[in-house]
C-alpha positions in Angstrom: -9.2 -4.0 -36.8 -11.0 -3.6 -33.4 -12.7 -0.4 -32.5 -11.9 1.1 -29.0 -15.0 1.5 -26.9 -15.5 5.1 -25.6 -16.0 5.6 -21.9 -16.4 8.6 -19.7 -14.1 6.8 -17.2 -10.4 7.5 -17.6 -8.1 4.5 -18.0 -6.1 5.1 -14.8 -6.5 4.6 -11.1 -6.4 7.8 -9.0 -6.6 6.5 -5.4 -6.2 3.2 -3.6 -8.0 3.3 -0.2 -6.4 1.3 2.6 -8.6 0.7 5.7 -6.8 1.5 9.0 -7.7 1.4 12.7 -5.1 3.8 14.1 -4.4 6.7 11.7 -1.3 8.0 13.5 0.3 4.6 13.5 -0.6 3.9 9.9 0.7 7.3 8.7 4.0 6.7 10.4 4.3 3.1 9.0 3.6 4.1 5.4 5.7 7.3 5.6 8.6 5.2 7.0 8.5 2.5 4.3 8.0 5.0 1.5 10.5 7.6 2.7 7.9 10.3 2.8 7.9 13.3 5.2 5.6 12.8 8.1 2.9 15.5 8.2 2.1 16.9 11.6 -0.9 15.7 13.5 -3.9 16.0 14.0 -5.0 13.6 11.3 -8.5 13.3 10.1 -10.3 10.2 9.0 -8.6 10.3 5.5 -4.9 10.8 4.9 -3.4 11.2 1.4 0.1 9.8 1.1 1.2 12.3 -1.5 3.0 10.0 -3.9 2.9 9.4 -7.7 -0.5 8.2 -9.0 -2.2 6.2 -7.9 -2.1 7.8 -4.4 -2.6 5.7 -1.3 -5.4 7.1 0.9 -5.4 5.8 4.5 -9.1 5.6 5.6 -10.2 5.3 9.2 -13.8 6.3 8.5 -15.2 2.8 8.4 -18.9 2.8 8.9 -19.2 -1.0 8.6 -16.4 -1.6 11.2 -12.8 -2.5 10.5 -11.9 -5.6 8.3 -8.3 -5.9 7.1 -7.9 -6.9 3.5 -6.5 -10.4 3.3 -5.6 -10.4 -0.3 -3.0 -8.0 -1.7 -4.6 -4.6 -2.2 -1.9 -3.4 -4.5 1.9 -3.9 -5.1 4.9 -1.7 -4.7 8.0 -2.0 -7.0 11.4 -2.4 -5.4 14.9 -2.8 -6.9 16.1 -5.0 -4.0 13.5 -7.3 -2.4 15.9 -8.3 0.5 16.3 -4.6 1.5 12.6 -3.8 1.0 11.6 -6.8 3.1 14.1 -5.7 5.9 12.6 -2.2 5.7 9.0 -3.4 6.1 10.1 -5.6 9.1 12.0 -2.8 10.7 8.9 -0.6 10.4 6.8 -3.2 12.2 5.2 -5.0 9.3 4.9 -8.8 9.1 6.7 -9.8 5.9 6.6 -13.3 4.4 9.4 -15.0 2.5 10.4 -13.9 -1.0 8.9 -16.1 -3.7 10.1 -16.5 -7.3 8.2 -17.8 -10.3 10.2 -17.7 -13.4 11.2 -14.1 -14.1 9.0 -12.6 -11.3 10.0 -12.3 -7.6 7.9 -10.8 -4.8 7.0 -10.9 -1.2 3.8 -10.2 0.7 3.5 -8.3 3.9 0.8 -7.3 6.4 0.8 -3.7 7.5 0.2 -2.8 11.1 -3.5 -3.3 10.7 -3.3 -6.6 8.9 -3.9 -5.4 5.4 -2.0 -7.5 2.8 0.3 -5.6 0.4 2.7 -7.1 -2.2 6.2 -5.9 -3.2 7.5 -7.0 -6.6 11.0 -6.9 -8.0 11.5 -4.4 -10.8 
């Protein structure tokens, strides 16, 4: 029987930070694809998307300059990948084709700033 190692860190992720260049545009894009109410401007350099944990925090406070993330930062779940892909495209994202490997299907898209995000079939 193995013994669980104790840690002061909790075993969950609280926030995922997504680098953005244009906060207003990013807030609208993510609010549109997630069906969230759009909060009124002005926006600061951080914007919490107010969703179930982990929360997405849009971050335009980039001291080192902007670099979009070219590997998937995280994945969303969707019941219908075709509809999810169409939603991302309609909101202005660049969605790649749906890919299936055995019992998993997914697609990858770039948000308006070029950050790569994955959507996986439930």
